[in-house]
C-alpha positions in Angstrom: 106.0 112.4 101.9 102.8 110.8 103.7 103.0 107.4 105.4 100.6 104.6 105.9 101.0 101.7 108.0 101.1 98.3 106.5 98.2 96.9 108.5 95.9 99.5 107.2 96.3 98.8 103.6 93.5 96.5 103.0 90.9 99.0 104.7 92.3 102.0 102.9 92.1 100.3 99.7 88.8 99.3 100.0 87.6 102.8 101.0 89.5 104.5 98.1 88.2 101.7 95.4 91.1 102.6 93.0 94.8 103.2 94.0 98.3 103.2 92.7 100.6 100.8 94.3 104.3 99.7 94.0 105.8 96.5 95.6 109.1 94.7 95.5 108.9 91.4 93.7 110.8 88.4 94.7 113.7 89.0 92.2 114.1 92.6 93.6 112.2 94.5 90.8 109.8 97.3 91.8 106.4 96.7 90.3 104.1 99.8 90.0 100.8 99.6 89.0 99.0 103.2 88.3 95.5 102.2 88.8 94.3 99.0 90.7 91.4 97.7 92.7 91.4 95.0 95.5 89.6 91.8 94.6 90.2 89.9 97.8 92.3 89.8 101.0 93.4 86.2 102.4 92.3 85.3 105.8 95.9 84.8 107.0 96.4 88.5 106.2 99.7 87.9 104.2 98.4 88.5 100.6 95.9 90.4 98.8 94.8 90.0 95.1 94.7 93.3 92.9 93.3 93.9 89.5 95.2 96.0 87.2 92.6 98.3 85.6 94.5 98.8 82.5 95.2 95.2 81.7 92.6 93.4 83.6 95.2 91.2 85.2 94.9 89.7 88.6 98.0 90.0 90.6 98.8 88.4 94.0 100.9 90.8 96.2 102.6 89.9 99.7 101.4 92.9 102.0 104.6 93.2 103.5 106.4 93.6 100.0 104.4 97.0 99.4 106.4 100.0 99.5 104.0 102.7 98.4 100.2 103.0 98.1 98.6 106.1 96.4 101.9 108.0 96.9 102.3 107.3 100.5 105.1 105.3 102.0 104.3 102.1 103.5 105.8 101.4 107.0 106.2 98.4 108.8 
């Protein structure tokens, strides 16, 4: 499996436009969104907002909780 460093997530997502993403929620569940776009990246660098294409829902994601992006393992 290809890998991507967590520090490059925002730049990668902006370049790709749409992407799939998996992260671990606070309760330990894995959340998978098959198609999303970035709407904003908070200046502190800890969270980003994504828009789920299918539902139109905006989700706030903690960058360090992301475990997979476009099929690539996110490494810390």
